[in-house]
Steps between C-alpha positions, in 0.01 A plus 500: 500500500788733571593527133153555357325829434263625766199478269581138413529404868171675589323316213648166596401538866156636407539813712543873467757751635229615745468158676185301562153641450271514798298211354806274456627587846172404657483172302855408610419593861199263493705226334830520689414686818700773668872528438598378845749246633354260752694506823572155633550459876763230573652430836868545554535129567352399165735739322797361697410137434453571127865610486609150582293307245771517234674156478846659475442698819383179678818318390714788628317506840539118540870530402548777758347285774710201410816709499407641837430166658800320344730783604628593156 
């Protein structure tokens, strides 16, 4: 899109330099809802446990415990 003429891009995207009409904006609002990000509430413990679900991290943690208990 960056190397095309403005008129060509507007035609391809079916829009105008003035943005959406009121009618199109209302239609999109009904179809897609408000432009908001849903905030998820997660506990600190869930976030912390999720950090250790990667298999490589688990291998490193087990290796660390083994090294500690074997004295190496």
